N, C-alpha and C positions, 0 to 999 in steps of 0.2 A: 070540791075540797073544802074542808080538810079531810084527809084520808088517814085513818088510824088502824094499825094492825093490832089484833087482840091475841094475846098468848097466855097459855097456862103451863105450869110445870113446877118442879121443885128442885131443879139443879141449876145454879146460876150460870155455869159455863155452857150447858146445853141450851138454855134459854138465850144466852148471848149469841151463840152460833145461829140459832133460828132467826133471831132479830136481825142479824147482819145480812141475812138473805134478802130482806125487804127494806132495809134502812134507807137506801137511796130512792125508794119509790113511795115512801109514806111521810106524813107530817109528824107522826108521833107513834109511840108504842104504848099499849095498854096491857098491864098485867092483870089477869083475871083472878081476883081473890073473892069472888062472889058466887061461884058455881056450887050449888048444894046437891048436885046429882050424885047418885051412888058411884058412878065411875070416878068422880072426883075424890070420893072417900077412898076407894080402893087404889087409886093412883096417887094419893096424897098431894092433891093440888086444890085449887079453887078455895072455897070457903073453909076447907079443912086445914088450911095453913094459918087460920086466924086464932087457933088455940094458943094460949099464952106460951106454952113450951116451944112453939114453932116461930115465935116472933123474931128470934135471932136469924133464922133462915130467911124469913121475909125481908129483913133488913139487909142481909147479904145479897139477896137477889136484886132488890131495888138499887142498892149502892153499886153493885157490879154493872148493871145495865146503864144506870144514869152516868156513871163515869166512863163507860166504854162506847156509848152511842152518841151520835151527833144530833139526834132528835130527842125531844122531851119524852120522859117516861112517866106514866101515871098508873094508878091502880083502880080497878073497879072493885068496890067493896060493898058488902051488905051492911045495913045498919045493925049494930050490935046492941044487946040489952043494956050494957054499961060501957063506959069509956076505958075501963081498966082491963 
């Protein structure tokens, strides 16, 4: 331990339901915002949620999970060229 479950997605409620399945068995939940694979692009998750127009969705996901789970929530993210 620690044991962290790693999730990706783009729907706050679907992600919460998935996280709830493992919440009692893990020490934290990690949201994958770093996957650059083509499947992430076509599925609209991973690093493709880091585009500025999708920031509100990322905020909703993080807020929904952190307010609804009893374990910490954090995000895996790739370094971006700028902070904006």
